[in-house]
N, C-alpha and C positions, 0 to 999 in steps of 0.2 A: 653290430651291437644290437640292432633292433631284433634280429632273428634270435640272438642269444637270449634276450629278455623274454621274447615270446616263448621260447622253449622252456625257460625257467617257470613261467606262468603255467604252461600246459603240464609240465612234469609235476609241479606242486599241486595242481588241481587234481590230476589223475591219482596222485599218491595221498590225497586227502590232507594236505598241509593246510592247517586252519587259516593261516594268513592269506595264502593264495586263494583258497576257497571263498573266504569272506570277500576279498577284493573282486573276484570275478562274478560272484553271485549278487553283490550289493552295489557295485559301482560300474560305471561305463568306462572301459579301458580302450584306448586307441593306440595303435602302433603306426607311426609315420616313418616311412623309409627315407633315407637320404636322397635328395633329388639332385643336388649340385655336387657330384662326386669330385670334380676337379678342385673345387675350393676346399672341400673337406680334407682331401689328401694333402693339399698345400698347408692348411692350418695344422694338421697332424704332424707334418714334417717340421714346421717351424717350432711347434711346441716341444717336440722331441729333441731338437738341437739347442734351443735357447731356454727352454722351460718357461716360456712366456706365452700367454694366450693371445691370439690374434683374432680379431673379429672382422670379417668381410661380409658385406651384404649383397654382393652380386658376383658375377663371374670374373675371372681374371683376364679376360680377353682385352687386348689393347686395341682400342678404337682410334682411328686417325680422323674421325669425323668431327667437324667443328660445330655441327648443328644438332648434336645429340648430347644431352647432359647425362649425369650418372644415373638418374632415375628412369632414363629411357624415353623421356618426352622429347618431342621435336620442336625446334624453334623455327618459326616462319619468318623469312626475311623479305 
């Protein structure tokens, strides 16, 4: 999706589309790629099958550690 939107901006700018030209010349535009592809794919699959949005803030790896919480901080015993 990120590449698709970048291509739309480039195509619009090259072809002198006023909306894209204005945005690119007068605003700062950032494109951030997906970093956690595993979670993205999982959310997309759930949405397609249930039509409900699921929000996950970390990876889906199951940890069997008792001294690490969800935020990744370690407890000292």
